[in-house]
N, C-alpha and C positions, 0 to 999 in steps of 0.2 A: 503389319508394317514391313515393307520390303527393305532389303539391304542393298546399298549401292557401293560402288568403288570410286575412290578418289584417285585422280591421276596427278603425278608430279608434273608441274608446269615450269617451275624455275627453282634453281638451287644457287645460292650465293655462298661460296666457301671462303672462310677467313683464315688468317694466319695464327689465330690464338686458340684453336681447338674446337670451334663450333662452326656449324653451317646454318643458314637460314633457308627454310623450305617454303615454297608456295605450291599449294595443291588446289585442284578444282574438280567439280563434278556437277552433273545435271540430274535433276529429279522432277517428278510429278507427284503431287499429293504429299502424303506423309511418308517419310522414309528415314532410314538410319545409315550412317557411314561408320565403318569400323577401321581403327588404326591400331597397329601393334608395335610395341616398343620394348626394349630391354629395361629391366628394373632400374639399372643405373642411369638410364636416360629420362626416367619419369620426372625427376626434379626439374630438369630444363624444360620439358614439355609443359608441365603444369604452370611453370613460371611464365611461359611465353605464348601459349596456345591462344590463337585468335580465330574465331569462326564468324562468318557473315553470310546471310542470305541476301545477295545483291539485287534480287528482283523486287524486294519490298512487298511481295505478295504472300510471303510466309515468314516464319521465324524459327529460331533455334530454341526449342523448349528446354533442353537440358543436355549436359555432357556428363556421362557416367564413365567410371573406370574401375578396374579391378583393385581391390584393397591390397595394402602391403602386408598381407598376412599369409603364412604358410598354408598349404592345402589341408594338412591334418588339423590345423587350428580352425579353419573355416568349416570343416565337416563336423566339428564338435557341436555346432549350433543346431544340427538337425537330428532327427531320430533314426535315420537310416545309416547303415554302414555295410555295404554289400561287398562280399569278398569276390576274388577272381574265380574261385571254384564253387560249384553248386550255387550259382547266383540266384536262380529262380526260387529254389527251396529256402534259401536264406532270406530273400525278400518276403516270401509268404510268411515265414516265421516271425519276422520283425514287425509286420503289420497286422498281427493277430488282433481280432476284434473289429477290423475295418470292413466296411461294406464293399463287395465286389460283384461284378457281373461277368459270368463265364459263358463262353460258347464251347460246347462239347460236341462229341460225335453226333452226326445227323443234324448239325446246326441248331441244336437245342440250346436255349438260353436259360441259365440258372443264375439267380441272384440270392445273396445272403451275406452272412458275416463269417469271417474266417475263425475257426476254432483252433486249428493247428495242422500239423502234418504227422504222418506215420510212415514207417518203413516196413514193408511186408516182404518176406522171403518166399519164393515159390520154386518148386522143383519141376523141371521139364525133363525130356528124355536124355538131354546131354549134361546139363549142369544146373546149378542153383542160380536163380534170377532174383535180383533185389528190385522191388518196385516201390516208388514213392506215391503216397496217396494224400490228397487234400481233404481235410475234414471241414465241412461247411454246414453252418446253421442257416437253412433256407428261410425266406421271408414268411413261410407258413409254419415256422418253428419245427420243421423236420430236419434231423441231422442226416446228412448224406456223405458218402465217401466217393471221391472222384479221383481216379488215377491221373497222374500228371500227363501220361501219354495220350489221354483223351482230350486234354484241354487244347482247343484251337486258338482261343483269344482270352485275354485276361484284362479286365477293365477295372481300375480302382475308382470307386465312386466318391471317395473322400478327397476334396480338392486340396486340402492342406498337405496330405501325403503325396499327391501328384506333384505339387510344387516342390516338396522336399526331394522327390525322386529326380525331377528335372534339374534342380540345383546341384544335387549330388553328381549327376552325369556331366553337367557343364563344368563343374569345378574339377572333376577328375581329368577331363580332357584338357582343360586349361593348365592343370598341374603337370601334364606331360612335357610342356614347354616351361621348364623351371625358371628360365630367365626371360620370360615373355609376359607382358601385361597388356591388356586390351583397353582401348578407349572407344566409347560408343557415342556418336554425335546424333542426337535425336532432332529431326527436322519436322515441323508441322506446316501444313498447307495454308492454314488460315481460312479454310472453306472453299478455296478455288483449286480443285484437284486436277484440272486438265491443263493447267498453265505450266510450261517449262520454266524451271527456276535454276539459277546458277548458285552454287555454294562455294565460297572461298574459304580456305583454311591456310593458316601459316603458323610456324613455330620454329624454334631453334633446337638443335640437338647436337650432342657431342660428335665430332668427326675428325678424321686425320687432317692435318694441314695440307694445303696444296704446295707442291714443290716445283721449282723452276730449273730447267737446264737450257743451255744455249749452244748454238753452233755458229762459229765465226768463220766465214768463208772469204778468202782473199786470193786474187790472182796477182801476178807480177805487175800488170798494168794498173790494177787498183792500188797496189802498194805505192807506186809512183804518184798516184793521185791522192794518196793518204785517205783512202776510204775502204770500207769492206761491207759485206752483207752480214747482218746479225739476225739470226733466226732463234726465237724463244719459244719454248714448249712448256706447258703446264702438265704436271703429273697429277691426275685426279683419281680418287678411289671411291667407289660406291660401296660402302659397307652396310647399306640398308638392305631390307628384304623386299624392296620394290625395284623393278626395272625403270631406268630413266630412258624414256623413248621420246626423241625429238624435243628435248627440254631446252630452255634458255639457261645458259650457264654464265655465271659471273665469278671472277676471282678478285678478291680484295686484299691489297697489301696494306699493312699497318697493324697496330696492336690496340684495339679498343678494349676497354675494361670489361671483363667478364668473370663470373663466379658461379659457384653452385650454391643454391639456397635450398635448405632441407624442407621441401614441401610434401614429399610423398608419404613418408612414414608418419604415423600418428604421434603426436607429442602431447603428453599429459603433464599438467602442472600440479605440483604438490600444494595443496591448500591447508591452511591451519585448521586444527581441530578445536572447536569451541564447545566447551562443556556447559551445561546449564548452571546458572549461579547457585551457590549454596549459601544459606543464611548463617553467618558467623556472629559470635558475640563481639561486643566492642572491646578494643584493646588500646593500651596507651600508644601514642605516636610521638615521634621525634620531630620537634619543630625547630627549623633552622633559625639562627640568630642573624640579624642584619649586619652588613659590612659597610664601613665608611670608605668609599672608593677614593676619597681625596688623600688617604694615607699612602696610596701606591704611587711611585714615581714612574715617569715615562723614560724609556731608554731608546737610544738610537745607535746606528752603526755607520761608519764611513769606510769607503774603499778607495784605494788609489791604484792607478795603473801606470806601469813604466814601460817605455818602448826600448827594446834592445838596440844597442849601437850597431851600425852597419859594419860589415867586414870588407876589407879591400879586395878588389879583383886583380887577378894576374893576367898576363898576356901570353899569347903564343903566336908563332908564325908558321905557315905551311910552306914547304919548299916548292920550287917550281916543278911542274909536272912535265913528263915527257909525253908527247902526243903520239897516238897510233890510230888504228882503224879496226872496225868490226866487220865480220863477214855475214853471209846469209844464215838463217837458222839451220842448225845441224839436221841432217836427214832430209833436206828439201831437194828434190830432183829438179832438173831443168824444166823450163816452161813447156807445156804441151799446146797443142793446137786448140784454141778456144777455151772458154771458161768451163771447168770441170771436164775437159776433154770431150765435150759434146759437140763442138763445132758451132756453138751459139755464142754470140758476142756477150761480153760481160754485162753491158747495159740492158740488153734485151732480156736476158735470163733473170737479172735482178728485178726488173720491172714486172716480169711474169710472176715471180715468187711473191713479191710484195702484194700484187693484186689478188692472189689466192688466199692470203691470210686476212680474214675479215674480222677485225676486232675494234670495237669502239672503247675508248678510254674516258674515264671521268675522274677529275680531281675532286675529292671529297674533304679537302682540308687536311686533317690528320691521316686520312686514308686515301688510297688510290685504287681505282676499280678497273679491271679488264672485263668488258662485256663481249662474250663470244657471240657474234651475230649469226653464225650458222648454227642450226639445231644440232644438239649433241645427244647421242644415245650410248648408254653404258648399262650393261646387264648387272643385276644385283650380285654382290660379292665379287665384282670384277673392277679392273682399273683401266685407265686409258691415258694416252698422251694427246693433248689438245694444243694446236698451234695458237699462240697468243700474240706474237708479233713477228714481223719480218721488216726490217728497216735498214737503210743505208746509214752507217755511222762513220764519223771521222776517226781514222786510225793512223797511227804512226809507228813504224818499226824502229826500235832503239835497243841499245844494250845498257844494262845497269850493273855497275860493279859495286859490291858491298863486301868488304873483307870478312865480315862475320858470317856471311853465307857461303861464299866460295873464295878461297884465298887467292887462287891463281887465274880464275876465269870469270868473266861477267855473265850475267843472265841475259838470255834473249827475251825481250819484253815487247808488248804492244801497249802504246799509250792511247787509250780510247777516250773519246769525249762523247758524252750523251747529248747529241744535238737533236734528238727526237723530242716529241711531245709526250713521251712516256716516262714513268718512273720504273727503273729496272731493279727487280728483286735480286737478292743474293742467290747465286747458283753456280754449278760447274759449267764450264764452257769447253767445247772441243774445237780446237783451232785447225782449220784446213787451209793449207797454202799450196797453190798450184796442184790441185787434185791429190794431195797427199797429206797425211797427218803430220802436223808440225809440233803438236803437244797439247797439253791440257792445263787449264788454270781455273781460278775461282773469280767470278765477277762479283765485286762487293755491291752493296746497296748504292745505287746511283740516282740522284735527283737530276732534273733537267739542267744541263750545262756543266755537270760535274765531270772531272777528268781523273782517271786512275791508271796505274800501271799494272799490266797483267804479266806475270812471270810464267813462261811456258816451257823453257828449255835452258840448257847451259851451252854457251858458245865456246867450244874448245879451240877454235881457230884464233882466238885472241888471248894473249898471255899478259898478265899483269903482275909485276913484282913490286912489293911494298917494302919500303925501308923507312925507319924512324930513328931520329937522334934526339936525345934530351940533353940540354945544356943549362946548368945552373949558373947564373951571373952573380957578380958581386953586389954588395949593398948599394942601392941607389937612393935610399931615403932613410932618414932617422927622425924619430918623433919622440918627444919627452912629455910626460904628463902623469899626474897622480902618483909620483914616486917611481915610475917605471920608464924605461926607454924601449921604443919599438923600432925594429930594423925591418926594412922592406927589401925583398929580393925579387928579381925576375927569373922565371924559368922559361926557356925557349924550347919548343918542341918543333922539330923540322921533319916533315914527312915528304918522301919522294916516291912517286908512282912512275915506274917504268913500264910502258905499254907497247906491246908488239902486235901488229895486225898482220896476219898471214893471208888474208883474203884479198880478192881483187875488186872489192866494192867499197865505196865510201859510205860510212854509216855514222851515226851519232851515238856517243857514249855519255851516259849519266854516271858520274862518279860520286858516291856517297861517302863523305868523310865524317866520322863521328864527332859530335860536339863533346867538349870536356869542360867540366865545371870550373869556373874561374879563369878560363882561357878566352882569348879573342884572336881573330885572324889579323896578323900584321902585314904579311906579304902574300898576295894571291895572284895567280896567273889570269883568272877571269872572275867576274863577280858571280858569286854563287846564289842559288835559291836556298831558302831555309825550310826544313821540315822540323817537326818537334824534336828529333834526335840527331839530325844530320845537316851538314852543309852539302848541297848538291851542285856539283860543277858540271856544266854541259860542254863537251869537247867534240869537235868534228875530227874523225879519224880518216886519214887518207889511205888508199890501197897500198898494200905491201910496204907499210911505213912502220918505223919504230922510234 
């Protein structure tokens, strides 16, 4: 039965530590396929392995695999143990009594049973020579001595010993790969040996998660149009022992349930030991007396729940804000001729880049899949960057001030909206503005239509001064009840933000003011948006204003 090779056709990589593999191969007649895995991968393979003869002209007779036993334990089951030194003489000694057929000098064939070996010392003109001799009982009952040096071939006639010898050698070579186990797929033809048949194999195995990184590219013209080019790349690692040649690659975002189930190692269940019954003499027994159940009473329990009384809320007011302006991101040079300095218009280059990234996406409910339509090739034990998306997305340049992050300066941010048909995975993003590095940020997980702020730099050309005053007012309310009197006070907190814009551009500032427990805004310059922990005021800053 010949051995064939299965080729990797498709790999689907997930975010929870496994990949799904599709393999295929062609055969004629009866044949076998071999797959090799690490010991730690065998549980996943045995849990998920699926094999199908798609031609319906043959069938899969069996799938065998190496047992989860150490090499020395496997070799205990056979009669042979051949050392690395003096292998032939050791083999001959261990099969004493076996029938063999020898071809010796002059192509003479001798058959008989092995009696043993001898060592003879001979002297020549220079030194002493040690010669090994095989002692054989021939079929005609004559004992002969044959020097090892004269033996041209050695055939063991005992089939059981032949099998043990082959098993020994196969086990030893397999044991050289201490962390490797082999799976053999046996395919039968069903009697039609000349028909080409396709064999399909699939399984899951442990693998590194795929990672995402982005490049966000924007020119001054695109900034005015509030759009940019977002290029996404997937980092893929082929940790298997097979080359991926022109495979179909899919990357799935999401977290389906997955686990390791102990399939590979043998599990033995301890059974009770039952002894044969012994005849015993009769003995007195204790007989229970009956009980009158009506004498017992029923008991019950009741529980009550009480709701705590609410606590009063206090108020606060925020002082008026001084308005200012934000400049362009720090380190950004003046505009160059053409997008990325190449003399190509922004729209033309963007369309060209989008057309070169061929990815089909599929919404799978809890999961989201990127199908790379171009074939992918990655050598074994190597990694690759694969383009997964190139899209034009809605982007707005703003400044965000948060006192807890930077006391005197706001952060330069991009407010991006996922207006694509894709789900964006979390990953680092390199921001390029007018052919130069503007900064780096992290894109969070974004569903379709989600909007997030990306902080990529500190704007040092805008100064913010923060002042706060706390004022405790007199009693404004008195309440009596339950033998107590309750006095209610107001506490006013007035916060003033003085903002100075040193740049010559009009920008938008988002000012995050922290929420305080028990306070509410009484006086506000503009209506704020709310986040879980802040009131966010949006202010337009004029050039060179304070």
